N, C-alpha and C positions, 0 to 999 in steps of 0.2 A: 401033441407031437413034440418030442424033445427039441430044444433050441439047436443043438448040434446037427440033428437030422435035417431041420429046416435049412440050416446053413449049407449043408452039402447038396441038398436039392436045388437051392438057389444057384449054387456054383455050377452045377451041371446044366441047369437051364440057361444060365448066362453064357456058358461055353457053346451050347447048341445055337443060341441066338447069334453069337459072334461068328460062328461058322456060316450061318445063314446069311449074315450081312456080307461076309467076304465073297460068298457065291453070288449074291445079288449084284455086288459091285463089279464082278467079273463078267456079268451078262448084260451089259448095257444095250447091245443090239437087240437081244431078245425082249427086253422090257420096252424098248422103243416100238417094236412090232406089236407087242401086247397093248401098248398105249393107243395105237391106231385102231386095233381090231377088237380087243377084249378087255378094255380097262375096267368096266364095271364088274366083270366076273373076277378079275384079279383082286380088286379092292374088297369085294365081298368075301373071297377066299381068305384074304389077309385078316379081315375082321373075325371070321369064323375060327381060323387056325390059331391066331395070336391073341384073341380077346375072349370070344364067346366060349370056346372049348376049355381054355384054362380057367375061366370063371366057374364053369360047371364043375370041372375037376376039383378046384380048390374048395369051393363053398358048398357044393351039393353032394359030391362023391366022398371027398376026404372029410367034409364037414368042419373045415377050419372056421374059426371066428374071424371077422374082419379086424384088422389091426390099424396102427397108426392113428390118424385123426378120425377114423370112421366111428368109433364109439362116441366121441364128442359130437360129431355131426348128427348121429342118431339121437343123442340126448336133446339137442336143440330142435331137430326136426320133429320130435315128439311134442316138444313144447309148442312149436308153431302149429302142428296138427290139432292140438288141444285148444287152439284159439288164444294162446298166450301172446303177450306183447314182448317183443325182443328187448333185452336189457332190463326190463322191469320184472317179467315173470320167469325168464330163463336167461342164463349168461351166454354171451357170444362175443368173440373177438373179431368176427367178420362184419361186413356191412349189413344193414338192417334186412334187406330183401333176401339175403342168401339163405337164411334159415327156412324161409317160406318156400323158396325154390326147391331146396333139397328135401322138403317134406312131401313133395308131389309123389315120388315113388312109393312112399310108405302108406299112402292111401290105398294103393293096390295090394301091396304085400308089406305088412307091418313087421319088418325085419331089417337089421342093419345091412344085410347082404343086398337088399334092394337099392340102397344108396350106392354101393360099389357098382352095381350094374348100371345105374343111372349115370355115374361118372364115365363108365366105359362107353355108353351110348353118346354122351355129350362129346367125348374125345373123338369118337368115330365121325360124328357129324362135322366137327371142326376140321378134322383131317380131310374129309371128302370135300368140304367147301374150299379149303386151301388148294387141294389138287385141282379142283374145277377152275379155280382162278388162274393157275399157272400152266395147265396142260397145253394151252394154245401157244405158250411162249417158250416152252422147253420140251424137247423130246425125252428128257430125263425125269419129268415130273412123277410119273408112275413108279419109276425105280426108287426115287427118293421117298415116296410115300411108303413103299414096301420096306425100305430101310428103317423108316421111323417106327413101323409096327414091330420091328425086331430089335430096336434099341433096348438094351437091358434096363436102363434107368426108367424109360417110359413104361416098359412092361411091368416093372416092380412098383413104380409109383402109383400107377392107375389100378392095377389088379390087386395089389396087396394093401396099399395105403389109401387108395381112393383120393389122391391129391387133386386139387382143383386148379392148379397153376395153368394148365392148358387152356382154361377159359379165357385167360388174358389174350393169348394169341387168337382165340376165337373171335374176340372183339375186333382185333386188328384185321383178321382175315375177312371179316364181314365188311369192314371199311374198304379194303383193297378190292373186294369183289364189286362193291357198289359205287365207288368213286374213283376218279382219275387220280392216281397216286402221285403224279408229278406236280399237279396244280394244287392239290388239297392236302399235302402231307401235314402241314402245321395245324390246320383246322381239324383234320382227322385225328391228330394226336390229342387235341383238347377233348373232342367228342369221346374218344376211347377212354381217356382218363376219367371222365365223369361217369360214363356208362359202366366201366369196370368196377367202380366203387359200389355198384349194386351187387357185385359178386364177392369182393374181398377187399379189405382195407390194407392188405400187405403189398409189398412192392416186388413180388416174384414175377418173372416172365419165363414161360416155357414154350419154346418154338418148335413145332413139328418140322421135320427135315424137309418136307415138301415145300415149305415156305422159301427155301433157299433155291428153289428151281427157277425163280425169276432172276432178274438182274440183281446180282449180289450187292452192288453199291446202293441201289434204290431200296432194297430190302433192309439193309443196314440203316439207312437214313430213316426209314419208317419206324423201325424198332427203337432207334435212338430218340426220335421225336416223341414216341409214345412214352418212354421212360422219363425223358427230360421234362415233359410238360404235364405229367400226371398230377403232381401236387398243385401246379398252377391252375390246371383245369378244374380241380376240385374247389380251389379257392373261388374261381369265377362262378362255379355252380352255387356256392354258398351265397355270394354276393347277389346273384340273379334271383335268389329266392327270398331276399330281404324285403 
């Protein structure tokens, strides 16, 4: 497909998503009602409409090839699947375990498109976990989760490029779900720093909108603690293994 055609398609999709976001913002009462009565149905519809159907359309119907980092991800996933040793048998700029994690879907379907779908499923699980953490604290949690599904950047990064940055927030969401965030922010930050190094050795953070559904100040402190202590946490991890 010509590059200019792809550009115009993306432009139209982004406009449609923006209109959807504006409508969602204007219907807070409706989403609050759905959150009390039909939250699982709405989240499922969001996944199907904004992730699964577009993935089917892009990669199965239009038959587009995955772009961005996905070809490189597929290269090292193949190396991991073949039993190779990361950094020795195949090159990777991610943390050691990452290549083996993303090789899981290609055991089922040996195709780069399987990795994109895997990223979509991981993102969805993380978003649902974040929503489940905050739904009892804010009547806008479902509305914000729906807005996240329609964010043009998240839509393009996950579906077209298969980016993994959302995994970082997944680590933090798991900490928030399992631990008291007021008493354990600092320790949680260290744990997240070390754990997230199993996914990626870069410093990107991608935060689903639903994460803002809680107390904004506490959420900001948690994210700041994560970013500020990531390298220190890694250092402690290395010292602990000496």
